[in-house]
N, C-alpha and C positions, 0 to 999 in steps of 0.2 A: 392502383391504390394499395397502400400498405394494409396488411391485416392488422386490426386493432387489438388492443389489450384484452378486451372481453372475449373476442373470438378465439384468440390464441389460448387463453386459459380454459375456455369452455371445451375446446377440442382436447386439450391436455387432460382435463379431468375426466373426459369420456374415454380416455385411453386410445385416441385415434390420431395421435401425432407421432411421427417417426422421431424417436428420441435418441440423442447421443449424450450420455451423462458425462459431466466433467466435475469431479469432486474439487471443492475449494479447500485450501488449508484452514479456513475458518470453519465455524459450525454451520455455515450456510452451504447450500448446494446450488450449483449452476447447471442448468439443463438446456441443451440445444434443441429447439423445436423446429424441425424442418417443415416449413409451410409451403403452400402452393404459390405464393407470391414472393415472400421474403422469409429468410430464416430469422428466428427470434431467440433470445436468451431469456429463460425463465429463472429467476433467482428466488429460491425458497429460504425464508428465514425461520428459525425455530419459534415455537409458540410463545416462548418467554422473551422474545426480542422486544427491546424498548422502542416503542413507536416514535417517541421524541427523537431518539438517535437516528432511527431510520429516516425520519423526515429531514434531519440535517444532511444525511448522506444524499438523498434525492434532490434536495434543494441545491446543494453544492454542485453536483454533476450537471444538473439542468442549467445552472448559471454558467458553467464552463461551456456547455453545448451552445447556448445562445450567444456566447462570446466567440463562437466559431473555432473552438479548440478541438483537437482530435480525441473526443470522448464519445461513447455511444449515446444515442437518443433514447431516453426512457419514455415509454408510452403512458398515456393516461386512460383511465376508465371513462365510460360515457358520462359519469357524474363528476369527472375532473380529478379524481384521486390517482396518485401514482402507485398505490399498492392496495391490495384487498386482503381481507382475512378469509382463509379457506375453512371448510367444514372441520378439518382436523386441528384448527387453531393456528396453523402456520400462516405466515404472511408471504405474499408473492408479489414480485414486480416483474415487468416485462420490458426488455430493451432490445435494440437492434443488435443482432449478432455480427461481430467483426471477424471476418474470415481471414485467418492468417496464423502463423505459428507463435508460440510463446518460447523464446529462446532460454535455454538453461543458464546462460551467463550473459554478461554485457561485454565480453572480450571482443577486441577488434579495434583498430586504430580510430575509426570514425563512429563506432557504435556508442560508446560511453559519452563523448561530447554531445551527440545528437539528443541523447536522453536527458542530459543536464540542461540543454537549451529548452527542451520541452517543459521541464520542471520550472525553469525561469519564467516562461510565458504564462504558466499556470499561476505562479506567485504574483505576477503583475495583475492578472485578471481577478485574483481573489483578495487583493489588498484591502478592499472595503467590505468584504463579505463578513457578516457577523453571525456568530452562533453561541448559544448559552452553554454548550456542551462542556462538562468538566473533564479535565485530563487525569483525574485521580485513578481511573480504571487502568491507565497505562502501567502504573507502578504496581498496583494490586495484582494484575494479571501476570506480570513478569515474576513477581514473588511466588505466586501460586504455581506457575509452571516450573519454576526452579525447584520448589519444594518437592514436586512430584517426580523429578528426574532422578533416577537412581545411580547413574554412572558418572556424574560430574566429580572430577578429582577434588579433594577437600580444599586444596589451596585456591582453586578456582571458585568453589562454592562460597567460601568466605569473601573472596574478592567481589564476586557478582552480587552477593547479598548486601555488601557495603555500598556498592554502586547504586543499587535499586533503592536503598534506604534514603538516599539523598533527595528523592523526589525530583520535581522538575528542575532542570539545570539552568533555566533562563531566569532573568530578573524582571520585576514588574514593569520596568520602564523600557524593556526591549521591544522593538517593533514587531508586531504580530501580523501574520497572514493566515488564511485558512490553508492548512497543509494536508496533503494526502495521507501522510503518516505511515504508509506501507508501500512507498515508491521503490520498486525494484523489478528485477527481471521477470518474476512470476506474475506481475500485474501489468505487463506491457505486451500488447499484441502487435506484431509487425504485419500490417495489412498486406495481403498477398498482391493486390492490384498495383501497389506503388511502393511497397517496402517502407512505409512510414510508420513510426511508433504511435500507437493509440493506447491511452491509459484507461484501465478498468479498475473495478473494486474500490469503492470509496467508503467502505464500511468503517474504517478507522480514522476518518478525517477529524482533525481537531484544529483549534486556533492556537498557533504557536509561532515562534520565530522561523524565518526561512532557513536559518542555520540548522535547526533541528531536522527539517525535512532533507536537506542536502547531506547532513551527516548520516542519516539513515540510508540514503541512496549509496553513499560511499561504502558504508558497512556492508550492504547487500553485495556490492560489487566485489569487495575483498573476500567475503565469505564464500562466494559462489565461483570465483574465477578458477579456471583450470590450471593457471600458473600462479606462483607466489607473486604478490604485488607489494610495492612499498607504500605503506599507508600515507606517509607524508606527501609523496608524489601524487597519489590519487586525490587527496584532499586539496592540494594546491591547484591541480589541474581543474578540478570541479569548481572551486571557488573563483578562479580566474575566468572560466567559461561563463559561470553564472553572472559575475560582475559585468562582463562585456555585453551579455544579452539584456540585462536590466538597466545598465548604466548607473548602477548603485552598488557601492562596495559592501560586501558582507563583513560582519564582525568576526575577524579571524580567531580572536580569543574565545568567543562564544562557540564557534564551530569546533574548536579543539576541546572545549569543555563538554559539549554534547556528544562528541564522537565515541568515547569509550562506553558511555551509558547506553546509547542506542545500539552500539555494536554488541554489547552483552545481551541486550533484549532480543535483537534479531537472532543471535545464535541460540538462545534459550527457546524462543518461540519455534524456530526451525527444528530443533531437537525434539521438542514436545509434540510437534505435529508429524514427525517422521515415524517410520515403522520401527526404527530402533533409536537408541539414545545418542546417535552420532549426528552432530550438526553438519552443514554442507562442508565445512572444513573440519579438521580434527580438533579435539580440545587443545592439543599442543599448538596447533595453528592459531587458535583463538588467544591462547596465552601469549604467544609471540606478538600478535597484533596489539593486544592490550598493553604489553610492555612498552612498545613503541609509542602508543597513544598517551601513556602516562608521562612520557618524558619529552614530548615534542611541542613545538609551536607550529602553527600552520603558516 
């Protein structure tokens, strides 16, 4: 029998769990609790976390879990809640720990296509999932992080500011799905038992076109890759793989429109959360990719 939510947290708060901390790049903290039956992950949200947004996150991942997709099972308390408020005001959730590495890149002949296929299956499962969550915070957070970075070259600063000022790049009539919105190497655990990719961290989930989610994955791949990649080739490969998996063609024009915006966001968020002001690629590397993105069709 699996250890339940209440017992894991009770022992955690008594300080009697063998803990291995794993800092998340968000304001949340993920802690591995080594239990007697099964290892658990305790995710601690700050006291000012929006309960409505947290509910969206948990409802989304639970929907994917019941759809038999490779995402962790979130526990419920004895009264049926998926999170509780602790004495210090923080919110806590408990889910099954997925044992395996998080790879720094998605480099490798078969790695990136496998991850795109997983995204496609998630988009199929989330097509009818509804959430009232607004996407305004996306643009506000990007602007805030950009303003606080001190080492961004002036030409890039102006360019990124202009990109973020556009707001959402999709149109009201574009088909929407619930998107992970932070799909990339840092949120994919490769389960040790069978080397399959499992998706974690649904904190940023929003309802948006699939093209936005896929553009974000491509941006993450380009920014983190150990070798320079051609943006047009990465986008084309991803779009074709996604099309084949879903049997539905993505809007190439929308994908090309989303790409430079989400690329800039990913680079700025990565730099803001890093120990220094350097994104996974250099600012010059970001400039080069943006130059290509501004002049291409997918």
